[in-house]
C-alpha distance (Angstrom), angle and dihedral (degrees) to the residues before:
residue distance angle dihedral
M1 . . .
K2 3.78 . .
L3 3.77 121.9 .
W4 3.78 123.4 -174.4
L5 3.78 119.3 -163.3
L6 3.80 116.2 -162.2
R7 3.76 124.7 -173.3
H8 3.80 111.0 -146.8
G9 3.79 119.3 -101.7
E10 3.79 124.4 -98.0
A11 3.81 111.6 -57.5
E12 3.76 133.9 -157.5
P13 3.81 110.9 -87.9
R14 3.81 96.6 -123.1
A15 3.77 142.3 26.9
R16 3.80 135.7 148.0
S17 3.81 87.3 -78.2
D18 3.78 136.9 1.9
A19 3.81 89.9 -107.7
E20 3.82 90.7 57.5
R21 3.81 97.4 55.6
N22 3.81 110.1 122.6
L23 3.78 131.0 -149.9
T24 3.77 118.4 -92.9
E25 3.81 120.9 -136.4
V26 3.81 87.1 -98.7
G27 3.81 88.3 53.1
R28 3.80 92.2 51.9
A29 3.81 89.9 50.6
E30 3.84 90.7 49.0
A31 3.81 90.2 51.5
A32 3.81 91.8 49.6
R33 3.83 92.5 49.2
S34 3.79 91.3 50.2
A35 3.81 91.6 45.3
A36 3.80 89.5 57.9
H37 3.83 87.3 69.5
L38 3.82 88.8 59.6
L39 3.80 97.3 55.5
E40 3.82 92.7 102.7
A41 3.81 94.3 42.3
T42 3.79 121.4 107.3
L43 3.77 97.6 -145.4
G44 3.77 117.0 -164.9
A45 3.80 92.3 -167.4
I46 3.78 144.1 -1.3
L47 3.81 112.6 -144.0
A48 3.80 120.8 -169.0
S49 3.76 141.3 -179.1
P50 3.81 115.3 -107.1
F51 3.83 90.4 -119.5
N52 3.82 113.9 112.0
R53 3.80 96.3 -119.8
A54 3.82 93.0 52.8
Q55 3.81 92.2 45.7
Q56 3.81 90.4 50.0
T57 3.83 91.7 47.4
A58 3.81 90.8 49.9
E59 3.80 90.6 50.2
V60 3.82 91.7 51.6
V61 3.82 88.6 51.4
R62 3.81 92.3 46.5
Q63 3.80 91.8 52.3
T64 3.81 95.3 41.5
I65 3.79 95.1 52.9
G66 3.81 96.0 34.9
Y67 3.80 93.8 -119.6
S68 3.80 106.5 177.1
G69 3.80 98.7 -161.4
A70 3.76 127.1 85.4
V71 3.79 123.2 -98.3
E72 3.80 108.2 -107.6
T73 3.79 113.5 -136.1
V74 3.80 111.4 -143.0
P75 3.81 124.7 -177.0
W76 3.82 96.5 -148.7
V77 3.83 96.8 73.6
K78 3.80 100.9 69.5
P79 3.82 121.3 126.7
E80 3.82 95.2 -91.4
S81 3.82 99.3 32.4
D82 3.80 122.7 145.3
L83 3.81 116.0 -104.8
R84 3.82 91.4 -146.2
E85 3.80 91.5 58.4
A86 3.80 90.6 48.4
M87 3.80 92.1 50.0
L88 3.81 91.8 50.3
Y89 3.79 90.1 52.0
L90 3.80 95.7 43.6
D91 3.80 91.1 49.6
R92 3.83 88.2 65.0
R93 3.81 94.6 52.8
S94 3.79 117.9 101.9
E95 3.83 102.2 -170.7
S96 3.78 116.7 118.4
E97 3.84 91.3 -147.7
L98 3.79 122.2 35.9
L99 3.82 136.0 171.9
I100 3.81 122.9 -155.5
V101 3.81 119.1 -167.3
T102 3.79 110.4 -160.8
H103 3.82 148.8 127.3
Q104 3.79 144.9 -88.7
P105 2.94 132.6 -70.7
F106 3.84 89.8 28.0
V107 3.82 97.3 50.9
G108 3.81 94.0 51.1
L109 3.79 92.5 45.9
L110 3.81 92.4 48.0
A111 3.80 92.5 49.2
G112 3.80 91.6 47.6
W113 3.81 91.7 46.9
L114 3.81 92.6 51.3
V115 3.81 94.6 45.6
H116 3.81 103.0 35.2
G117 3.81 102.2 24.0
H118 3.81 96.0 -125.9
R119 3.79 141.0 69.8
D120 3.80 96.8 -118.9
Q121 3.80 97.5 82.4
A122 3.79 109.1 53.1
I123 3.78 117.6 179.9
S124 3.79 113.5 -119.0
M125 3.80 113.1 -123.0
A126 3.80 125.3 178.7
T127 3.79 121.4 -156.0
G128 3.77 109.5 -63.4
S129 3.82 93.9 15.9
L130 3.80 116.4 148.5
A131 3.81 123.1 -155.1
E132 3.79 121.1 -166.8
L133 3.80 115.5 -155.8
E134 3.77 127.5 -177.2
G135 3.78 134.8 -170.8
D136 3.78 146.1 125.6
S137 3.80 89.6 -88.9
I138 3.78 141.0 -3.4
A139 3.78 99.9 -95.0
A140 3.79 138.1 133.4
G141 3.79 111.1 -80.7
L142 3.80 94.3 -3.1
M143 3.79 100.7 95.0
R144 3.79 127.7 82.4
L145 3.80 124.6 -139.6
V146 3.81 102.7 -124.1
S147 3.79 96.8 176.4
L148 3.77 142.7 -12.4
R149 3.78 114.7 -158.6
H150 3.78 125.9 -172.3
P151 3.82 115.4 -159.6
N152 3.80 93.5 -137.8
G153 3.75 99.2 41.9
């Protein structure tokens, strides 16, 4: 099982609501650079937060890698989402390769939970950062961090 976790690209600082913040041009470039690392992947699904910046990041990835499926919008990957809800949902997925486009602090907490098995060691992810995790199943402490790529580093 391979799981990629992508933090959305840089977003505008303000909008009518946090959910309505859009990617900046820098954010689109970050998303494209991170997507380049997924060109060899055989993604079974792309899941994304309903927030504009995550949807836009997912669309940049979809276009960059030529993914023919639709981006699935899922409500459990917002910035303050509950890890337990995410784990219940992910346990029902059958894809062998999956990409989740989401936000901090959720993405760092989820990555840390999957790799270390607890919430006390979140993985730091800048905008546009892409983490690749691998394991027999998506479960707390049972995945290995294969790589962590930052688009500007």
